[in-house]
DRENPA-3360 file (N, C-alpha, C; in nm, 2 decimals, always signed):
BEGIN
1 = MKHRAVSG = +2.44/+0.06/-1.48/+2.33/-0.02/-1.43/+2.21/+0.02/-1.52 ~ +2.13/-0.09/-1.55/+2.01/-0.07/-1.64/+1.89/-0.06/-1.55 ~ +1.86/+0.05/-1.50/+1.74/+0.07/-1.42/+1.68/+0.21/-1.44 ~ +1.56/+0.23/-1.40/+1.50/+0.36/-1.42/+1.42/+0.39/-1.29 ~ +1.40/+0.51/-1.26/+1.33/+0.55/-1.13/+1.20/+0.63/-1.16 ~ +1.11/+0.61/-1.08/+0.98/+0.69/-1.07/+0.96/+0.74/-0.93 ~ +0.96/+0.87/-0.92/+0.95/+0.94/-0.79/+0.84/+1.04/-0.78 ~ +0.78/+1.06/-0.67/+0.67/+1.16/-0.66/+0.64/+1.19/-0.51;
9 = LIRYTSKK = +0.54/+1.28/-0.50/+0.49/+1.33/-0.38/+0.34/+1.33/-0.38 ~ +0.28/+1.27/-0.28/+0.13/+1.26/-0.27/+0.09/+1.34/-0.15 ~ -0.01/+1.43/-0.16/-0.06/+1.51/-0.05/-0.18/+1.44/+0.01 ~ -0.18/+1.44/+0.14/-0.30/+1.38/+0.21/-0.38/+1.50/+0.26 ~ -0.51/+1.50/+0.23/-0.61/+1.60/+0.28/-0.73/+1.52/+0.35 ~ -0.82/+1.60/+0.40/-0.93/+1.55/+0.47/-1.06/+1.60/+0.41 ~ -1.16/+1.51/+0.42/-1.30/+1.55/+0.38/-1.39/+1.56/+0.49 ~ -1.34/+1.56/+0.61/-1.42/+1.58/+0.73/-1.47/+1.73/+0.73;
17 = PDMLDKER = -1.59/+1.76/+0.77/-1.64/+1.90/+0.77/-1.55/+2.00/+0.84 ~ -1.49/+1.96/+0.95/-1.42/+2.06/+1.03/-1.27/+2.07/+0.98 ~ -1.24/+1.99/+0.88/-1.10/+2.00/+0.82/-1.10/+1.99/+0.67 ~ -1.21/+2.03/+0.61/-1.24/+2.01/+0.47/-1.12/+2.06/+0.38 ~ -1.06/+1.97/+0.30/-0.95/+2.00/+0.21/-0.83/+2.06/+0.27 ~ -0.81/+2.04/+0.41/-0.69/+2.08/+0.47/-0.59/+1.97/+0.47 ~ -0.46/+2.01/+0.45/-0.36/+1.91/+0.44/-0.34/+1.84/+0.58 ~ -0.33/+1.70/+0.58/-0.32/+1.63/+0.70/-0.20/+1.53/+0.70;
25 = GREWFTFT = -0.12/+1.54/+0.59/-0.01/+1.45/+0.58/+0.05/+1.45/+0.44 ~ +0.15/+1.37/+0.41/+0.21/+1.36/+0.28/+0.29/+1.23/+0.27 ~ +0.32/+1.20/+0.14/+0.40/+1.07/+0.12/+0.49/+1.09/+0.00 ~ +0.62/+1.07/+0.03/+0.73/+1.07/-0.07/+0.75/+0.92/-0.11 ~ +0.76/+0.90/-0.25/+0.78/+0.76/-0.29/+0.88/+0.75/-0.40 ~ +0.94/+0.64/-0.42/+1.03/+0.61/-0.53/+1.02/+0.46/-0.57 ~ +1.00/+0.44/-0.70/+1.01/+0.30/-0.75/+1.14/+0.29/-0.83 ~ +1.22/+0.19/-0.80/+1.34/+0.16/-0.89/+1.31/+0.04/-0.97;
33 = HHGDGSAI = +1.30/+0.05/-1.10/+1.27/-0.06/-1.19/+1.39/-0.11/-1.25 ~ +1.43/-0.24/-1.23/+1.56/-0.29/-1.28/+1.53/-0.36/-1.41 ~ +1.64/-0.38/-1.48/+1.64/-0.44/-1.62/+1.58/-0.58/-1.62 ~ +1.59/-0.65/-1.52/+1.54/-0.79/-1.52/+1.39/-0.80/-1.48 ~ +1.33/-0.68/-1.46/+1.18/-0.68/-1.42/+1.16/-0.67/-1.27 ~ +1.26/-0.68/-1.19/+1.24/-0.67/-1.05/+1.23/-0.52/-1.01 ~ +1.18/-0.49/-0.89/+1.15/-0.35/-0.85/+1.17/-0.34/-0.70 ~ +1.21/-0.22/-0.66/+1.22/-0.18/-0.52/+1.13/-0.05/-0.50;
41 = FRARCEIE = +1.04/-0.06/-0.40/+0.95/+0.05/-0.37/+1.00/+0.11/-0.23 ~ +1.02/+0.24/-0.23/+1.05/+0.31/-0.10/+0.95/+0.42/-0.08 ~ +0.92/+0.44/+0.05/+0.82/+0.55/+0.08/+0.85/+0.60/+0.22 ~ +0.82/+0.73/+0.24/+0.82/+0.79/+0.37/+0.68/+0.86/+0.38 ~ +0.61/+0.82/+0.48/+0.47/+0.87/+0.50/+0.46/+0.95/+0.63 ~ +0.40/+1.07/+0.63/+0.37/+1.15/+0.75/+0.22/+1.17/+0.76 ~ +0.16/+1.12/+0.87/+0.02/+1.14/+0.89/+0.00/+1.23/+1.02 ~ -0.06/+1.34/+1.00/-0.07/+1.44/+1.12/-0.21/+1.43/+1.18;
49 = EPAPTVLR = -0.31/+1.39/+1.10/-0.45/+1.38/+1.15/-0.51/+1.26/+1.10 ~ -0.58/+1.18/+1.19/-0.61/+1.21/+1.33/-0.49/+1.17/+1.42 ~ -0.49/+1.22/+1.54/-0.39/+1.19/+1.64/-0.41/+1.05/+1.68 ~ -0.30/+0.98/+1.72/-0.16/+1.03/+1.72/-0.10/+1.03/+1.58 ~ +0.00/+1.11/+1.56/+0.07/+1.12/+1.44/+0.14/+0.99/+1.40 ~ +0.16/+0.97/+1.27/+0.23/+0.85/+1.23/+0.34/+0.89/+1.13 ~ +0.46/+0.83/+1.15/+0.57/+0.85/+1.06/+0.62/+0.71/+1.02 ~ +0.61/+0.68/+0.89/+0.64/+0.54/+0.85/+0.75/+0.55/+0.74;
57 = DIMYSLDS = +0.85/+0.46/+0.75/+0.95/+0.44/+0.64/+0.94/+0.30/+0.60 ~ +0.93/+0.27/+0.47/+0.93/+0.14/+0.42/+1.02/+0.12/+0.30 ~ +1.06/-0.01/+0.28/+1.13/-0.05/+0.16/+1.08/-0.19/+0.12 ~ +1.03/-0.20/+0.00/+0.96/-0.33/-0.04/+1.03/-0.37/-0.17 ~ +1.07/-0.49/-0.18/+1.13/-0.55/-0.30/+1.05/-0.66/-0.36 ~ +1.04/-0.66/-0.49/+0.97/-0.76/-0.57/+1.06/-0.82/-0.67 ~ +1.04/-0.95/-0.70/+1.13/-1.02/-0.79/+1.08/-0.99/-0.94 ~ +1.15/-1.05/-1.03/+1.12/-1.03/-1.17/+0.98/-1.07/-1.22;
65 = AGRPQSLH = +0.92/-1.16/-1.14/+0.78/-1.21/-1.16/+0.68/-1.13/-1.09 ~ +0.72/-1.03/-1.02/+0.63/-0.94/-0.94/+0.59/-1.00/-0.80 ~ +0.66/-1.10/-0.76/+0.63/-1.16/-0.63/+0.71/-1.09/-0.52 ~ +0.65/-1.08/-0.40/+0.72/-1.01/-0.29/+0.84/-1.09/-0.25 ~ +0.95/-1.01/-0.22/+1.07/-1.07/-0.16/+1.09/-1.03/-0.02 ~ +1.09/-0.90/+0.01/+1.11/-0.86/+0.15/+1.05/-0.72/+0.17 ~ +1.02/-0.69/+0.29/+0.96/-0.56/+0.33/+1.03/-0.52/+0.46 ~ +1.09/-0.40/+0.46/+1.14/-0.34/+0.58/+1.05/-0.22/+0.63;
73 = VHLTVGDR = +1.02/-0.22/+0.76/+0.93/-0.11/+0.81/+0.99/-0.05/+0.94 ~ +0.99/+0.08/+0.94/+1.02/+0.15/+1.07/+0.91/+0.25/+1.10 ~ +0.86/+0.24/+1.22/+0.73/+0.31/+1.25/+0.75/+0.40/+1.38 ~ +0.71/+0.52/+1.37/+0.70/+0.61/+1.48/+0.56/+0.66/+1.50 ~ +0.50/+0.65/+1.62/+0.36/+0.69/+1.64/+0.36/+0.79/+1.76 ~ +0.29/+0.90/+1.74/+0.29/+1.00/+1.84/+0.43/+1.05/+1.88 ~ +0.52/+1.06/+1.77/+0.66/+1.10/+1.79/+0.74/+1.01/+1.88 ~ +0.69/+0.89/+1.90/+0.77/+0.79/+1.98/+0.79/+0.66/+1.89;
81 = FMGSGWLR = +0.90/+0.60/+1.91/+0.93/+0.47/+1.84/+0.83/+0.37/+1.87 ~ +0.76/+0.31/+1.76/+0.66/+0.21/+1.78/+0.72/+0.07/+1.75 ~ +0.81/+0.06/+1.65/+0.86/-0.07/+1.61/+0.93/-0.07/+1.48 ~ +1.01/-0.17/+1.46/+1.08/-0.19/+1.32/+1.08/-0.33/+1.30 ~ +1.07/-0.37/+1.17/+1.07/-0.51/+1.13/+1.10/-0.54/+0.99 ~ +1.12/-0.67/+0.96/+1.16/-0.72/+0.83/+1.08/-0.84/+0.80 ~ +1.00/-0.84/+0.69/+0.93/-0.95/+0.64/+1.00/-1.01/+0.52 ~ +1.00/-1.14/+0.51/+1.06/-1.21/+0.40/+0.97/-1.31/+0.34;
89 = HEPGNDGG = +0.96/-1.32/+0.21/+0.87/-1.42/+0.14/+0.95/-1.52/+0.07 ~ +0.92/-1.65/+0.08/+0.98/-1.75/+0.01/+0.87/-1.83/-0.06 ~ +0.86/-1.81/-0.20/+0.75/-1.88/-0.27/+0.78/-2.03/-0.28 ~ +0.67/-2.11/-0.29/+0.69/-2.26/-0.31/+0.60/-2.30/-0.43 ~ +0.59/-2.43/-0.45/+0.52/-2.48/-0.56/+0.37/-2.46/-0.55 ~ +0.32/-2.48/-0.42/+0.18/-2.46/-0.39/+0.16/-2.39/-0.26 ~ +0.20/-2.27/-0.26/+0.21/-2.19/-0.13/+0.34/-2.13/-0.11 ~ +0.37/-2.11/+0.01/+0.50/-2.04/+0.04/+0.52/-2.02/+0.19;
97 = LVECESYG = +0.61/-1.94/+0.22/+0.65/-1.91/+0.36/+0.67/-1.76/+0.38 ~ +0.62/-1.70/+0.49/+0.64/-1.56/+0.52/+0.70/-1.56/+0.66 ~ +0.82/-1.49/+0.67/+0.89/-1.48/+0.80/+0.89/-1.33/+0.84 ~ +0.90/-1.31/+0.97/+0.90/-1.18/+1.03/+1.00/-1.17/+1.14 ~ +1.09/-1.08/+1.14/+1.18/-1.05/+1.26/+1.15/-0.90/+1.29 ~ +1.11/-0.87/+1.41/+1.07/-0.74/+1.45/+1.10/-0.71/+1.60 ~ +1.09/-0.58/+1.63/+1.11/-0.54/+1.77/+1.02/-0.41/+1.79 ~ +0.96/-0.40/+1.90/+0.89/-0.29/+1.95/+0.87/-0.28/+2.10;
105 = PSIGRLSQ = +0.87/-0.17/+2.16/+0.86/-0.16/+2.30/+0.74/-0.24/+2.36 ~ +0.63/-0.25/+2.29/+0.51/-0.31/+2.34/+0.51/-0.46/+2.32 ~ +0.60/-0.51/+2.22/+0.59/-0.65/+2.19/+0.73/-0.72/+2.22 ~ +0.83/-0.64/+2.24/+0.96/-0.70/+2.26/+1.02/-0.75/+2.13 ~ +1.11/-0.85/+2.14/+1.17/-0.91/+2.02/+1.08/-1.02/+1.97 ~ +1.05/-1.02/+1.84/+0.95/-1.11/+1.79/+1.01/-1.18/+1.66 ~ +0.99/-1.32/+1.66/+1.02/-1.40/+1.54/+0.90/-1.48/+1.50 ~ +0.86/-1.47/+1.37/+0.74/-1.55/+1.33/+0.77/-1.62/+1.20;
113 = RVEYAGAI = +0.71/-1.73/+1.18/+0.71/-1.81/+1.05/+0.57/-1.85/+1.02 ~ +0.52/-1.81/+0.91/+0.38/-1.85/+0.87/+0.39/-1.92/+0.73 ~ +0.35/-2.05/+0.72/+0.34/-2.12/+0.60/+0.20/-2.10/+0.55 ~ +0.18/-2.09/+0.42/+0.05/-2.07/+0.36/+0.04/-2.16/+0.24 ~ -0.09/-2.20/+0.20/-0.12/-2.28/+0.08/-0.18/-2.18/-0.02 ~ -0.17/-2.22/-0.14/-0.24/-2.14/-0.25/-0.15/-2.02/-0.29 ~ -0.21/-1.92/-0.34/-0.14/-1.81/-0.40/-0.17/-1.68/-0.32 ~ -0.07/-1.59/-0.32/-0.09/-1.45/-0.27/-0.07/-1.35/-0.37;
121 = DGFGTHPV = -0.12/-1.23/-0.35/-0.11/-1.12/-0.44/+0.00/-1.02/-0.40 ~ +0.07/-1.04/-0.29/+0.18/-0.95/-0.26/+0.18/-0.92/-0.11 ~ +0.26/-0.82/-0.07/+0.26/-0.77/+0.06/+0.18/-0.63/+0.06 ~ +0.10/-0.61/+0.16/+0.04/-0.48/+0.18/+0.14/-0.39/+0.26 ~ +0.17/-0.27/+0.21/+0.27/-0.19/+0.28/+0.22/-0.07/+0.35 ~ +0.09/-0.03/+0.33/+0.02/+0.09/+0.38/+0.04/+0.22/+0.31 ~ +0.16/+0.26/+0.26/+0.16/+0.38/+0.17/+0.06/+0.36/+0.06 ~ +0.00/+0.48/+0.02/-0.10/+0.47/-0.09/-0.04/+0.44/-0.22;
129 = AGDAYTTR = +0.09/+0.48/-0.24/+0.16/+0.44/-0.37/+0.17/+0.29/-0.38 ~ +0.19/+0.22/-0.27/+0.19/+0.08/-0.27/+0.06/+0.02/-0.30 ~ -0.05/+0.08/-0.25/-0.18/+0.03/-0.28/-0.21/+0.03/-0.43 ~ -0.17/+0.14/-0.49/-0.18/+0.16/-0.64/-0.11/+0.05/-0.71 ~ +0.01/+0.02/-0.67/+0.10/-0.08/-0.74/+0.04/-0.22/-0.72 ~ -0.03/-0.25/-0.61/-0.10/-0.38/-0.59/-0.20/-0.40/-0.69 ~ -0.26/-0.30/-0.75/-0.37/-0.32/-0.85/-0.32/-0.39/-0.98 ~ -0.19/-0.40/-0.99/-0.13/-0.47/-1.11/-0.17/-0.62/-1.11;
137 = CMDLSKGP = -0.22/-0.67/-1.00/-0.26/-0.81/-0.99/-0.39/-0.84/-1.06 ~ -0.46/-0.74/-1.10/-0.59/-0.76/-1.17/-0.58/-0.79/-1.31 ~ -0.66/-0.89/-1.36/-0.66/-0.93/-1.50/-0.75/-0.83/-1.58 ~ -0.70/-0.73/-1.64/-0.78/-0.63/-1.71/-0.85/-0.68/-1.83 ~ -0.80/-0.80/-1.89/-0.87/-0.85/-2.00/-1.01/-0.90/-1.97 ~ -1.05/-0.91/-1.84/-1.18/-0.95/-1.80/-1.27/-0.83/-1.80 ~ -1.22/-0.71/-1.82/-1.30/-0.59/-1.81/-1.34/-0.56/-1.67 ~ -1.43/-0.47/-1.65/-1.47/-0.44/-1.51/-1.52/-0.56/-1.43;
145 = HRRTIRVF = -1.46/-0.59/-1.32/-1.50/-0.70/-1.24/-1.44/-0.69/-1.10 ~ -1.48/-0.77/-1.01/-1.43/-0.77/-0.87/-1.38/-0.91/-0.84 ~ -1.27/-0.92/-0.76/-1.22/-1.04/-0.71/-1.16/-1.02/-0.57 ~ -1.14/-1.12/-0.49/-1.08/-1.11/-0.36/-0.93/-1.12/-0.38 ~ -0.85/-1.03/-0.32/-0.71/-1.04/-0.33/-0.66/-1.08/-0.19 ~ -0.55/-1.14/-0.19/-0.49/-1.20/-0.06/-0.35/-1.14/-0.04 ~ -0.33/-1.07/+0.07/-0.20/-1.01/+0.09/-0.16/-1.03/+0.24 ~ -0.03/-1.03/+0.26/+0.02/-1.03/+0.40/+0.07/-0.89/+0.43;
153 = VPSPDHRG = +0.03/-0.83/+0.55/+0.07/-0.70/+0.59/+0.14/-0.70/+0.72 ~ +0.22/-0.59/+0.75/+0.29/-0.58/+0.87/+0.21/-0.53/+0.99 ~ +0.09/-0.49/+0.95/-0.01/-0.44/+1.05/-0.15/-0.44/+1.00 ~ -0.25/-0.50/+1.07/-0.38/-0.50/+1.03/-0.46/-0.37/+1.06 ~ -0.39/-0.28/+1.13/-0.45/-0.15/+1.17/-0.48/-0.07/+1.04 ~ -0.59/+0.00/+1.03/-0.62/+0.07/+0.91/-0.52/+0.18/+0.87 ~ -0.44/+0.23/+0.97/-0.34/+0.33/+0.94/-0.20/+0.26/+0.95 ~ -0.20/+0.13/+0.98/-0.07/+0.06/+0.99/+0.01/+0.10/+1.11;
161 = ATPPQIAE = -0.06/+0.15/+1.22/+0.01/+0.21/+1.33/+0.03/+0.11/+1.45 ~ +0.07/-0.01/+1.42/+0.10/-0.11/+1.52/+0.24/-0.17/+1.49 ~ +0.31/-0.23/+1.59/+0.44/-0.28/+1.56/+0.43/-0.39/+1.46 ~ +0.54/-0.41/+1.37/+0.53/-0.50/+1.26/+0.52/-0.65/+1.31 ~ +0.41/-0.71/+1.26/+0.38/-0.85/+1.28/+0.31/-0.90/+1.16 ~ +0.32/-1.03/+1.13/+0.25/-1.09/+1.01/+0.10/-1.09/+1.03 ~ +0.03/-1.04/+0.94/-0.12/-1.05/+0.94/-0.17/-1.07/+0.80 ~ -0.26/-1.17/+0.78/-0.32/-1.19/+0.65/-0.44/-1.11/+0.63;
169 = VNIGLEYV = -0.46/-1.05/+0.51/-0.58/-0.97/+0.48/-0.63/-1.02/+0.35 ~ -0.76/-1.04/+0.35/-0.84/-1.07/+0.22/-0.94/-0.97/+0.20 ~ -0.93/-0.90/+0.09/-1.02/-0.79/+0.06/-1.06/-0.78/-0.08 ~ -1.18/-0.73/-0.11/-1.22/-0.72/-0.25/-1.15/-0.61/-0.32 ~ -1.12/-0.64/-0.45/-1.06/-0.53/-0.53/-1.14/-0.53/-0.66 ~ -1.20/-0.42/-0.70/-1.28/-0.40/-0.81/-1.22/-0.31/-0.92 ~ -1.21/-0.36/-1.04/-1.17/-0.28/-1.16/-1.30/-0.21/-1.21 ~ -1.30/-0.08/-1.21/-1.42/+0.00/-1.25/-1.41/+0.04/-1.39;
177 = GEETITVA = -1.30/+0.08/-1.44/-1.28/+0.12/-1.58/-1.18/+0.23/-1.60 ~ -1.17/+0.29/-1.72/-1.07/+0.39/-1.74/-1.13/+0.53/-1.74 ~ -1.05/+0.63/-1.69/-1.09/+0.77/-1.69/-0.97/+0.85/-1.71 ~ -0.99/+0.98/-1.75/-0.88/+1.07/-1.76/-0.89/+1.17/-1.64 ~ -0.78/+1.18/-1.56/-0.79/+1.25/-1.44/-0.68/+1.36/-1.44 ~ -0.72/+1.48/-1.39/-0.62/+1.59/-1.38/-0.60/+1.62/-1.23 ~ -0.48/+1.62/-1.19/-0.44/+1.66/-1.06/-0.32/+1.76/-1.06 ~ -0.27/+1.80/-0.95/-0.16/+1.90/-0.95/-0.04/+1.86/-1.03;
185 = AGTFKCRH = -0.02/+1.73/-1.04/+0.10/+1.68/-1.11/+0.08/+1.67/-1.26 ~ -0.04/+1.69/-1.31/-0.07/+1.68/-1.45/-0.20/+1.60/-1.48 ~ -0.21/+1.57/-1.61/-0.33/+1.50/-1.66/-0.29/+1.36/-1.70 ~ -0.36/+1.26/-1.65/-0.32/+1.12/-1.68/-0.44/+1.04/-1.72 ~ -0.41/+0.94/-1.81/-0.51/+0.84/-1.84/-0.50/+0.74/-1.73 ~ -0.61/+0.71/-1.67/-0.60/+0.63/-1.54/-0.70/+0.51/-1.55 ~ -0.67/+0.41/-1.47/-0.76/+0.30/-1.44/-0.81/+0.32/-1.30 ~ -0.94/+0.31/-1.28/-1.01/+0.33/-1.16/-1.04/+0.20/-1.09;
193 = FKFVDDDG = -0.99/+0.18/-0.97/-1.01/+0.06/-0.89/-1.08/+0.10/-0.76 ~ -1.14/+0.00/-0.69/-1.21/+0.02/-0.56/-1.17/-0.10/-0.47 ~ -1.12/-0.07/-0.36/-1.10/-0.17/-0.25/-1.23/-0.18/-0.17 ~ -1.29/-0.30/-0.16/-1.42/-0.31/-0.10/-1.41/-0.42/+0.01 ~ -1.43/-0.38/+0.13/-1.42/-0.47/+0.25/-1.55/-0.51/+0.30 ~ -1.63/-0.59/+0.21/-1.77/-0.62/+0.25/-1.78/-0.76/+0.31 ~ -1.69/-0.85/+0.29/-1.70/-0.98/+0.33/-1.61/-1.02/+0.44 ~ -1.65/-1.11/+0.52/-1.56/-1.16/+0.63/-1.55/-1.07/+0.75;
201 = PGMGGKQH = -1.44/-1.09/+0.83/-1.43/-1.02/+0.95/-1.37/-0.88/+0.93 ~ -1.33/-0.84/+0.81/-1.28/-0.71/+0.79/-1.13/-0.71/+0.82 ~ -1.07/-0.59/+0.79/-0.92/-0.58/+0.81/-0.89/-0.55/+0.96 ~ -0.82/-0.64/+1.02/-0.80/-0.63/+1.16/-0.92/-0.65/+1.25 ~ -1.02/-0.72/+1.19/-1.15/-0.74/+1.27/-1.24/-0.62/+1.26 ~ -1.20/-0.52/+1.18/-1.29/-0.40/+1.17/-1.30/-0.37/+1.02 ~ -1.42/-0.35/+0.97/-1.45/-0.33/+0.83/-1.39/-0.20/+0.78 ~ -1.31/-0.21/+0.68/-1.24/-0.09/+0.62/-1.34/-0.02/+0.53;
209 = PHYDVWVT = -1.36/+0.11/+0.54/-1.45/+0.18/+0.44/-1.40/+0.16/+0.30 ~ -1.50/+0.18/+0.21/-1.46/+0.17/+0.06/-1.35/+0.27/+0.03 ~ -1.26/+0.23/-0.06/-1.14/+0.30/-0.09/-1.12/+0.30/-0.24 ~ -1.15/+0.42/-0.31/-1.13/+0.44/-0.45/-0.99/+0.49/-0.48 ~ -0.93/+0.43/-0.58/-0.80/+0.47/-0.63/-0.80/+0.49/-0.78 ~ -0.73/+0.59/-0.83/-0.71/+0.61/-0.97/-0.56/+0.59/-1.00 ~ -0.52/+0.50/-1.09/-0.38/+0.46/-1.11/-0.35/+0.48/-1.26 ~ -0.22/+0.53/-1.29/-0.19/+0.55/-1.43/-0.21/+0.42/-1.51;
217 = ADDDAIFV = -0.26/+0.44/-1.63/-0.29/+0.32/-1.72/-0.17/+0.27/-1.79 ~ -0.07/+0.23/-1.71/+0.05/+0.17/-1.77/+0.11/+0.08/-1.67 ~ +0.22/+0.01/-1.70/+0.28/-0.09/-1.61/+0.34/-0.03/-1.48 ~ +0.36/+0.10/-1.48/+0.42/+0.17/-1.36/+0.31/+0.18/-1.25 ~ +0.18/+0.18/-1.28/+0.07/+0.18/-1.19/+0.10/+0.28/-1.08 ~ +0.11/+0.41/-1.12/+0.14/+0.52/-1.02/+0.01/+0.57/-0.97 ~ +0.01/+0.60/-0.84/-0.11/+0.65/-0.77/-0.13/+0.80/-0.82 ~ -0.25/+0.83/-0.86/-0.28/+0.96/-0.91/-0.38/+1.03/-0.81;
225 = QGGVGGYM = -0.48/+0.97/-0.77/-0.57/+1.02/-0.67/-0.65/+0.91/-0.61 ~ -0.71/+0.94/-0.49/-0.79/+0.84/-0.43/-0.85/+0.89/-0.30 ~ -0.95/+0.82/-0.25/-1.01/+0.86/-0.13/-1.08/+0.75/-0.05 ~ -1.09/+0.76/+0.08/-1.16/+0.66/+0.16/-1.28/+0.73/+0.23 ~ -1.39/+0.66/+0.23/-1.51/+0.72/+0.29/-1.53/+0.67/+0.43 ~ -1.65/+0.66/+0.47/-1.68/+0.61/+0.61/-1.63/+0.70/+0.71 ~ -1.58/+0.64/+0.82/-1.53/+0.72/+0.93/-1.40/+0.79/+0.90 ~ -1.33/+0.75/+0.80/-1.19/+0.80/+0.77/-1.20/+0.94/+0.70;
233 = QTWYELVE = -1.28/+0.94/+0.59/-1.30/+1.07/+0.51/-1.17/+1.13/+0.47 ~ -1.09/+1.05/+0.40/-0.96/+1.10/+0.36/-0.95/+1.12/+0.21 ~ -0.86/+1.20/+0.16/-0.84/+1.22/+0.02/-0.69/+1.23/-0.01 ~ -0.64/+1.18/-0.12/-0.50/+1.18/-0.16/-0.48/+1.22/-0.30 ~ -0.38/+1.30/-0.33/-0.36/+1.35/-0.47/-0.21/+1.36/-0.50 ~ -0.17/+1.32/-0.62/-0.04/+1.33/-0.67/-0.01/+1.47/-0.70 ~ +0.09/+1.53/-0.64/+0.13/+1.67/-0.66/+0.26/+1.69/-0.73 ~ +0.35/+1.59/-0.73/+0.48/+1.59/-0.80/+0.51/+1.45/-0.86;
241 = LQRS = +0.57/+1.45/-0.98/+0.60/+1.32/-1.04/+0.73/+1.34/-1.13 ~ +0.82/+1.25/-1.11/+0.94/+1.25/-1.20/+0.97/+1.11/-1.25 ~ +0.99/+1.09/-1.38/+1.03/+0.96/-1.43/+1.16/+0.98/-1.50 ~ +1.26/+0.90/-1.46/+1.39/+0.91/-1.52/+1.41/+0.80/-1.63;
% end
């Protein structure tokens, strides 16, 4: 098989005064890049603070053109099953279709079909490694700039802690520039991006605080470090990385 793998571990810490730099969770991720240009992203995320705890398992597949194909989600909140679901994307000539099949104790059995016009930039998955990979949609030839990206997510909640359902999110993504960043996993040439939720009703009807991410300056777009301000006050850092 002609494929290669990129795997790593991201540590979640807090910038809140009462928890400054204390570990509050972690994320294991793997990207499998196939010879035809398609990719599969897998992640296991553990969030211990703030309560209730969140445990998320996802698998996200993209085709050779980088378009979303499917997203599988299993979610446990407060150590209790919250829901599991499957999203499927079917692109069209001017738009496409997103389907969802899911189940959760609070929503029962759910089937959804959402047709959309225009273009989308992918699925939002909630793991921070997935956020970094989403930045590949930016046209770097324009230099530093901002544009609105359009994604479909399985939860509009800022932590993704609701049963899987289709939700559309439009949010600003800004390319800031290139920087060299040193973290526990090593020193990397990075591209600095910022997610900015300044326009419209916000994510899930609530404005998401500004979110800075530093991503390896290559096609793998690996998350290196990042942080969210506002009420969240979170920080994330790559502590282990393997490329086969």
